C-alpha positions in Angstrom: -15.4 32.0 9.7 -17.1 28.6 9.9 -19.2 27.6 12.9 -17.6 24.2 13.6 -15.8 23.7 16.9 -12.0 23.7 16.8 -11.6 20.1 17.7 -13.8 19.0 14.8 -11.9 21.2 12.4 -8.6 19.7 13.6 -9.9 16.2 13.1 -11.1 17.0 9.6 -7.7 18.4 8.8 -6.0 15.3 10.1 -8.2 13.3 7.9 -7.1 15.4 5.0 -3.5 14.7 5.8 -4.3 11.0 5.9 -5.8 11.2 2.4 -2.8 13.0 1.0 -0.5 10.3 2.5 -2.7 7.6 0.9 -2.2 9.2 -2.5 1.6 9.3 -2.1 1.8 5.7 -0.9 -0.5 4.5 -3.7 1.7 6.2 -6.2 4.8 4.5 -4.8 3.2 1.1 -4.6 2.0 1.4 -8.2 5.6 2.0 -9.3 6.6 -1.2 -7.7 3.7 -3.3 -8.9 4.6 -6.6 -10.5 1.5 -7.1 -12.6 -0.5 -4.8 -14.9 -3.8 -5.5 -13.1 -2.1 -4.8 -9.8 -0.8 -1.4 -11.0 -4.2 -0.6 -12.4 -5.9 -1.4 -9.1 -3.4 0.9 -7.2 -3.9 3.6 -9.7 -7.7 3.5 -9.3 -7.3 3.7 -5.5 -5.0 6.7 -6.0 -7.5 8.5 -8.2 -10.3 7.8 -5.6 -8.2 9.2 -2.7 -7.1 12.2 -4.8 -10.7 13.2 -5.5 -11.7 12.8 -1.9 -8.8 15.0 -0.9 -9.9 17.7 -3.3 -13.5 17.4 -2.1 -12.6 17.6 1.6 -10.2 20.6 1.1 -12.8 22.4 -1.0 -15.5 21.8 1.6 -13.3 23.3 4.3 -12.4 26.3 2.2 -16.0 27.0 1.2 -16.8 27.3 4.9 -13.8 29.6 5.5 -12.2 27.0 7.8 -8.4 26.5 8.3 -6.9 24.1 5.8 -3.8 22.1 6.5 -1.0 21.8 3.9 0.7 18.9 5.6 0.9 15.2 4.8 0.6 12.4 7.4 4.1 11.2 8.4 3.2 7.6 7.7 4.8 8.2 4.2 8.1 8.5 6.0 7.5 5.2 7.8 6.9 3.5 4.5 10.4 4.6 3.4 11.9 2.4 6.2 10.2 -0.8 4.8 12.2 -2.7 2.1 9.7 -5.5 1.4 6.8 -4.8 -0.9 4.3 -6.8 1.1 5.3 -4.9 4.3 4.4 -1.7 2.5 1.1 -3.1 1.4 0.4 -4.1 5.0 1.2 -0.7 6.3 -1.0 0.9 3.7 -3.9 -1.4 4.7 -3.5 -0.4 8.3 -3.4 3.3 7.3 -6.6 2.9 5.3 -8.4 1.2 8.2 -7.3 3.9 10.7 -8.6 6.7 8.4 -11.8 4.8 7.9 -12.3 4.5 11.6 -11.7 8.3 12.0 -14.2 9.1 9.3 -16.8 6.9 10.9 -16.3 8.7 14.3 -16.7 12.1 12.6 -20.0 11.0 11.0 -21.6 11.1 14.4 -20.9 14.9 14.7 -24.2 16.9 14.4 -22.3 20.0 13.2 -21.5 18.5 9.8 -23.9 19.3 7.0 -25.0 16.9 4.3 -22.0 17.6 2.0 -19.5 17.0 4.7 -21.2 13.7 5.8 -21.2 12.6 2.1 -17.4 13.1 1.9 -16.9 11.1 5.1 -19.0 8.2 3.8 -16.9 8.1 0.6 -13.8 7.7 2.8 -15.4 4.9 4.8 -16.5 3.1 1.7 -13.3 3.6 -0.4 -10.9 2.8 2.5 -12.7 -0.4 3.4 -12.2 -1.7 -0.1 -8.6 -0.5 -0.3 -7.7 -2.2 2.9 -9.2 -5.6 1.9 -7.4 -5.6 -1.4 -4.1 -4.6 0.2 -4.2 -7.2 2.9 -5.0 -9.9 0.5 -2.3 -8.9 -2.0 0.3 -8.5 0.8 -0.4 -12.1 2.0 -0.1 -13.4 -1.6 3.1 -11.6 -2.2 4.6 -12.8 1.1 3.8 -16.4 0.2 5.8 -16.1 -3.0 8.9 -15.4 -1.0 8.5 -18.8 0.7 8.8 -20.8 -2.5 12.0 -22.7 -3.3 12.6 -23.8 -6.8 14.6 -26.9 -7.4 15.4 -29.1 -10.4 14.0 -32.7 -10.2 16.4 -35.3 -8.9 18.2 -37.1 -11.8 17.4 -40.8 -12.1 20.5 -42.8 -11.2 21.4 -45.4 -13.9 21.7 -49.1 -13.0 25.2 -50.3 -12.6 24.6 -53.8 -13.9 27.4 -55.3 -11.9 25.2 -58.0 -10.2 27.0 -57.4 -6.9 25.0 -55.1 -4.7 27.9 -54.9 -2.3 30.3 -53.4 -4.9 27.9 -51.1 -6.7 29.2 -47.5 -6.7 26.7 -44.7 -7.1 27.3 -42.5 -10.1 29.0 -39.2 -9.5 26.3 -36.5 -9.7 28.3 -33.6 -8.5 27.4 -30.4 -10.3 24.3 -32.0 -11.8 21.8 -30.2 -9.5 21.6 -26.5 -9.1 21.5 -25.0 -5.6 18.1 -24.2 -4.2 16.9 -20.8 -5.3 14.3 -18.6 -3.7 12.1 -16.2 -5.7 13.1 -12.6 -5.1 10.5 -10.2 -3.8 9.7 -7.3 -6.0 9.8 -3.9 -4.3 8.8 -0.4 -5.3 11.4 1.6 -7.1 12.5 5.0 -5.9 9.1 6.4 -6.6 8.3 6.6 -2.9 11.6 8.5 -2.3 9.9 11.6 -3.7 7.4 11.5 -0.8 10.2 11.8 1.9 10.7 15.5 1.5 7.0 16.3 1.1 5.8 15.5 4.7 5.3 19.3 5.1 4.1 20.2 1.7 1.6 19.2 -0.9 2.0 15.8 -2.5 3.2 15.3 -6.1 2.1 12.1 -7.9 0.9 10.9 -11.2 -2.7 11.7 -10.1 -4.2 15.2 -9.7 -2.5 17.2 -7.0 -4.3 16.5 -3.7 -3.9 19.9 -2.1 
C-alpha cells in the first residue's frame, strides 16, 4: 500500500471525481455549441481533462492506493439547468473549485514530483477553462436580451392641405411583433450523464476511468 495519509488519498480521489464530471459536462456543452469554434474549444477542454483523469488515476494505482469509480454529482445539477449560459456558468464555477482544491493539495509534502505535476496541470487547465466559460456565458446571455424589429414604415403625406382633417394611414398588419432571439441549449447529450453518477463516464473522448 501507499504511504499517503487517508485524508490526502480521499482528497485526491475527490479531485478525480471532479475531473470526470468536467469531461461529462464538456461533452454535453459541445453537443449544444452554436458555433464550430465554440465546439472545438469545448472538445479541446474535454481532451485535456480526460488526459488529466487518466494520469491521476494511473498515479494512484501505481502507488497501490484506493481509486474511486464515482463522478462528482455536479453533472446531475447541470441537468436541472435549461439555459446554455447557465450551464456554462456552472461549469466555470466547477473548474474554479477544482483548481482551488488542486492548489491546496500542492502544499502537501507527501506528494512526489509526478503527483505535483498532475496537480499543476489541473491548476493551469482549469484556470483557462473557467475564463473562457465565463466569457462565453456572458456573451450568450446578452444575445437573449436582443429584440429584433422591422424599421418603422414612413407615413405618406396626405396632401389635403388641412392639418386638422388629415387622417393617418392604416398601418395595421404592416409591422411584425417584436421577436426575441431564442437561446440555444445542449441537446440530450448531457442526459447520458445522469445515470453515470456512480460509474465511469462515457463521452466522445477517451474514457476517463
